N, C-alpha and C positions, 0 to 999 in steps of 0.2 A: 923157070920160074912160072909161074900160072900168073895169071892176069890177074887173078886178083889178091896176090902175093903182092906183085908189082905194081897193084894201085894203092896198095898199105905203105908200101916204099915209097913213090912219087910223093903220097900225099904229107907224108913222116916230114918226107926233105923240105917240100915246099912253107907248112909248120913252121920247122925250123929259120927261114927266110922269111917271115912277115915278122913284122912288127906285132907285140902281143895286144888283145884289146886295151889293157889299164892301162899300157904306155899311151895310146891312140889318145884314150880320154884323158891323161894325163895335160897330156899338149893339149885338147880343148881348151879342158878347166886354166892351166897355164896363161893359152894364149885367152880366154874370156877375162880372166883376174887381168892381166897386162893395159888391156885395150877399157876395163870395162872398173877400177876398180883401181888399182894402183898410185890413181892421179889422190886419192885420197889417203889409201892405206898405204901405202910406198911397196917397193918391192917385197921389205921382208914383210910386212902385215902387222906392221909396230906403229902404224900412225904417224910414217917419216914423208906421207909422198908431203908435194908439192900443195897441196890444197892442207890439209891436213888440219894445220892451224889456220886456218879460213874460216873453217865453218865452227858454227854454234849450236851447240857444244863442240869443242877441237874429238876428231876424228879418234875412237879409240885405241886402243893398242889388243890387236886381235889373240896373239900369245902369249896373252893370261887364262893362270892355270882355270879361272870361273868361263871363260871361255871357249878353252878346249873342251873343256866338259859339254860344256853345252854344243855340241858341232858332234861329242861323240856321241849324246847323248837322243838329241834329235838329227839326225845326220841327212841331209838337205833340209830340215825344215826353217832351219836358220837364214842358212843365206834363200832362199826363197821369197821368205817373207820379209829380209828386210829388202831385196830390189823390189817387190809386183807391189811398199809397201812400205815407200822408204821416208821411215821415220815423219808420217806428212809430207812435208814437205824439204824439208832439210838438204837431203840429197839435191834434187833440179835446184833450189835456189841458189845453192853452195854454186851449182858449175854457172848453173845463172849469173850470177855475181862476179862471177868470176871471167867470163865468155867461155865459156869451156862449151862445146856441143858433139851432145853423141849422137850419134846418128841411133837409131831405133832398131831395138833388137830383137828378132822375134824368138823366147828363152823357150824350151824344153826339159822334161821334164834331165834326160839326159847334162843335160848343159848346167842345173839344178846339182846333181851328182856328181858332174864331172869337177864343180867347181868348189862347192863340195871336200871333194876326197884333194885336192891340190892346196886348199888351205887347209885342211888337219897335213895333209906330209909337211911344207912347208911349217909349219906351226913343230906337230913333233921331233923339227932337224933344228929347228932355234932351242930347243928347253933342253 
């Protein structure tokens, strides 16, 4: 076997043993959601988290057809706009009033994409 052919075979074997990039990104989205969103939106994204009823207005169900359409039409935009400008002071105020302290997070474009993809995946499985 020539060196080039051996290299291609080894590269293919290595690719089979590595987790896919989309899986890694989904793990990032899942972790971000669990750490920063689930306390209000719940694990099911239906507004069932422990702080859901403590905000005014209450935390919305994000599995609705309208929200799903917004996620699909504007991938990453909805998620990033809520995170970067969270309804004025609603999210920070709700966290403050309930004694929840979140460490600052330096959001990246990839974080927004991963979170958007994770939420889209959960929503599509819940319908």
